[in-house]
N, C-alpha and C positions, 0 to 999 in steps of 0.2 A: 828786282834784278839785280843791285849792288854786292858787288864780289865782298867776301873779310876778306880784311887788314889783314890773315896769311896768301891770300889767293892776291890781293894788290903785291903786293910785294913778291913774289911766284915773278906775275909778271914780271912785274920792273924788271926784278933781274935778267927776267927773258928775249926781251927785245934784240931781236939786230943791230946790225952792228950793218949799215947803208953807202951801200954804195949812188952813185951818179948823183941826179938833181933832183930834189920832195916836185916838179914839178910836170919837170920828167915823166918820172912814175905815175904822178895825178893823173897826169893830164895819159896816161896809157895803161890807165887801172879805169882809171875811165870807159872808154870806148870799150875796153871787152867786162866791164859790169853792164853796159848797155846792148854790148851784142851776149851776152851771158842771157839780161833779162828777153830780152828776143824770143835765141833757140832753143831755152830749155824747156819751150812754150811750140817747137815743132819737130826741135831731130831727139833721132832714137837715146834713148836715155845714156847711152856707152860709148856716145859721138861725145856728149857733157864730157860726165866721167873721165873720161882718155883725156880731151880738153887739156885739163884744171893739174888733174894726172901729170898732163906734155910739159904744161909749164913750169909746176914742180919739180918736177924732173930737171928740168936746163935752169928754170929762173926763180927758185922759190918765192923769194921779193916778191917775186910777179903774184901771184893765188892774194901774200900777206895784203895787197894795196886794192889788188880785185877788193876782199871783202870788205875792203873798209871802204872803197868806193861802197860796194852790195847797203851797205851797213851806211853808206848816212842817206842812198835813194828810200828807206824805210822811212812807213807812215807812222811817229809815233805814235798812233794813237790806238795799233796793233799790235803792238809790243807787249796786252796784257795779257789780249783775244789769243783764247788755247784752241779755237779751230783752225782748220785748215784752211788756206788761199783757196775761199772760190771758189775761181776757175779752175783745183785742180779734183773736187770733189766728185764732178760725172767721170773721172776712170784710174778714183779710186784714192789721193792725196798725197799729198808729198811722198809719201810712201812706192809707191806708183812713177817715180823721177828718177829710181835707183835704178843700178843692171841687172840687179837678183833682181827684184817684181815676180813674182811667180798671180798675175789673173786670179779671181774666185767665180761661184760659176753666177747662175745668169741673176741676176733677181729681177723681178718685175721690173721696176725699172727702170731696168736693162734691155728689157721683153722692147720696152714701150724705143728708149733708143734703138733696140735692131729695127722694128717696122719703123719707125721717124729720118730713118737715116740710110739704109737699105739699097736704096738705088745712088743716091751719094758711092759709099761702100761699094761695090759692085762698079762701081762708075772709075771712080779710082786704084781699086783691084787691076783692074783688064792693062790700066795705064803706067802696075807697075812694084805704085809702092809699094810694100810692106806692112803685114799689121798691124804694127807697133806704129809705122809713120799713121798709115788712119788712123790709127784713134788718136796722138796727137794732134792732128789735123781736124778733127772734128772735136774735140773733146768729146774723144766715152775710153772706154774697157775695152784696153785690147779683146779679150773674152766677150764682147759686143759685137768685134768686131768676126773676129776670127766662126761668132757664131750664124752669122749675117752667111758666111763665105761658103760656110758647110749646106746654109738650109736648102744653100744656088744650088751646088750640086758643080758639075760639070759642065753640064749645054748654058752653064753661063758665064764662058772661062773660053774664049777662044779656041779654036783645038791645037795650034802645032807652040804661038810664039809664046805667049801663057804662061807650059808647060817648060822653054824653056825658060824663064826667067822664074822660077821655081826652084826648078834640078839650080843654077847658078846662086839660089839662093838659099838653099840647104845646105847647099857645095860649103859657104861658106858657114855657114850658122857649126856644119860640121867642125869646120879645121874652128873655129875660134870654140869647140870643145863642148856646141849645145849637145845634151841624151836627149835621144830619139821626139821623149816627153816635149820639149821646150820646144824645142820643133816648129815641133807639129801646133802647139800651141800660137808658134809664133809666128808662123807663115798663114797658119788656119788651116790645117790641110788632118788626118786623120794620122797617128801609125806609122801605118803599114805603107799607106799613101809615101809617105816617108823612108821607109827600109826599099820601095820598089826604085821611090827615086837615087837610092842611091846604086843599090843594081846597077840605074841606066851613066850611072856619072862614073863611077868602075869600067861600063864594057864600050864608055865616049876614051878616059884617061886610059885605057889600055889599047885600043885607033890608033890613038893621038900615040902613041908611044913606038 
């Protein structure tokens, strides 16, 4: 893990001029690190990346301090282990924590997970959680959640409110620039359902105007 002499010299040259107190920065960084460790397991990756990007925009030194704090919390025994953290394995490894990650087709293990978590997935979906939120909550892949929701069909969704929540979610993803296929995968419906929702959303907007 040791850097070359040239890299070390470059690192030293790029150390920033810091302002404020080291103790204050360290205290904030420790709080940020603990919060990230918890939230990265539960929140939509877009929220995590957005938070860090916001810090970087408003106070780049906050990101640097948080990285140092996170490094101090790592177990040295894991440094040379090339395997992904075990808690990330069920939903695709660290790549699944990137906002642009696209889930793959179901594996036999995922089919087993789908059957095991079916009732809980449908309960959380009825409660308004997105496909990605459910996946992170249960430690499974998004595609597993989508499979369960598609297999369940409309008969497992409450008639009115569920459709309204889904339309709102589709509208939000549309504003974020998601494609039809990406929205369908994230929400757990077909591309045709997304297109029909867009028609309803546009009609509602015209009526409101």
